[in-house]
C-alpha positions as CSV (number, residue, x, y, z in Angstrom):
1,M,-11.8,13.5,20.5
2,T,-9.8,16.6,20.9
3,T,-8.5,18.7,18.0
4,T,-4.9,17.8,18.9
5,T,-5.6,14.1,18.8
6,S,-7.4,14.5,15.5
7,F,-4.5,16.4,14.1
8,D,-2.1,13.7,15.3
9,A,-4.2,11.1,13.7
10,R,-4.2,12.9,10.4
11,A,-0.5,13.3,10.5
12,T,-0.1,9.6,11.2
13,V,-2.4,8.7,8.3
14,R,-0.4,11.0,6.1
15,K,2.8,9.3,7.1
16,C,1.3,5.9,6.6
17,T,0.1,6.7,3.1
18,T,3.5,8.1,2.3
19,L,5.1,4.9,3.6
20,F,2.8,2.9,1.4
21,G,3.9,4.9,-1.6
22,A,7.6,4.5,-0.7
23,I,7.3,0.8,-0.3
24,S,5.4,0.6,-3.6
25,A,8.2,2.5,-5.3
26,I,10.8,0.1,-3.8
27,V,8.8,-2.8,-5.1
28,L,8.5,-1.4,-8.6
29,G,12.2,-0.4,-8.5
30,T,13.2,-4.0,-7.5
31,V,11.1,-5.5,-10.3
32,A,12.8,-3.1,-12.8
33,V,16.3,-3.9,-11.5
34,L,15.7,-7.7,-11.6
35,A,14.3,-7.4,-15.1
36,A,17.4,-5.4,-16.2
37,L,19.6,-8.1,-14.7
38,G,17.8,-10.8,-16.7
39,H,15.9,-12.3,-13.9
40,G,12.3,-13.5,-14.5
41,T,9.6,-11.0,-14.0
42,T,6.0,-11.3,-15.0
43,P,3.5,-8.7,-16.4
44,F,1.5,-9.3,-13.1
45,M,4.4,-8.1,-11.1
46,W,4.9,-5.0,-13.2
47,I,1.3,-4.0,-13.4
48,R,0.5,-4.6,-9.7
49,A,3.6,-2.7,-8.6
50,A,2.8,0.2,-10.9
51,L,-0.9,0.3,-9.8
52,F,0.1,0.4,-6.1
53,L,2.5,3.2,-6.8
54,A,-0.2,5.1,-8.7
55,A,-2.7,4.5,-5.9
56,A,-0.5,6.1,-3.3
57,P,-1.1,9.7,-4.2
58,Y,-4.8,9.0,-4.5
59,L,-4.9,7.6,-1.0
60,H,-2.8,10.5,0.3
61,R,-5.3,12.9,-1.3
62,L,-8.3,11.1,0.2
63,E,-7.0,11.8,3.7
64,G,-8.2,15.3,3.6
65,R,-11.3,14.9,1.5
66,S,-13.1,11.6,1.9
67,T,-12.7,9.7,5.1
68,D,-15.3,7.1,4.0
69,R,-13.5,6.2,0.8
70,L,-10.1,6.1,2.6
71,R,-11.7,3.9,5.3
72,T,-13.0,1.5,2.7
73,L,-9.8,1.3,0.7
74,A,-7.5,1.1,3.7
75,T,-9.7,-1.8,5.0
76,V,-10.1,-3.7,1.7
77,M,-6.6,-3.3,0.1
78,P,-4.5,-5.1,2.8
79,I,-6.9,-8.0,2.7
80,A,-6.8,-8.1,-1.1
81,I,-3.0,-7.7,-1.2
82,I,-2.3,-10.6,1.3
83,G,-5.1,-12.7,-0.3
84,V,-3.6,-12.5,-3.8
85,D,-0.1,-13.0,-2.4
86,L,-1.2,-16.3,-0.9
87,V,-2.2,-17.8,-4.3
88,P,0.4,-20.4,-4.9
89,G,2.7,-19.8,-7.9
90,L,1.3,-16.4,-8.7
91,C,4.4,-14.4,-7.6
92,P,7.8,-15.1,-6.0
93,A,8.2,-15.1,-2.3
94,W,10.3,-12.0,-2.2
95,Y,7.6,-10.1,-4.1
96,A,4.9,-11.4,-1.8
97,V,6.9,-10.3,1.2
98,L,7.4,-6.8,-0.2
99,Q,3.8,-6.4,-1.1
100,G,2.8,-7.7,2.3
101,L,5.0,-5.0,3.9
102,S,3.1,-2.4,1.8
103,A,-0.1,-3.7,3.4
104,L,1.0,-2.9,6.9
105,P,0.8,0.9,6.7
106,L,-2.7,0.6,5.0
107,A,-3.8,-1.6,7.9
108,A,-2.7,1.1,10.3
109,V,-4.6,3.7,8.3
110,A,-7.7,1.5,8.5
111,V,-7.4,1.3,12.3
112,I,-6.8,5.0,12.7
113,V,-9.7,6.2,10.5
114,R,-12.1,3.8,12.1
115,R,-11.3,5.3,15.5
116,R,-11.8,8.9,14.4
């Protein structure tokens, strides 16, 4: 793989981890707005949204330091996110959809770092 291709892959991974963080912020913000409006939210929704937002900078930092850890997390997290979202009654459909969207950039990261 050429240096330019490696640089392009790193830039794409950086963008994907940033997108994961942005979607996580949207999810947490949505939960906060709905709670403020009096709609039902659960501790599960708050904790999970906050943890994903907190994980985003860590994933972003791993891009330059530990490809093995990034590869593992980017492979396992989307599977876990979607698997938990499929548990009936655990979270509302809108929440599951937003969390599922956050899994997409991580899946892209998994593909990219496995090819490097």
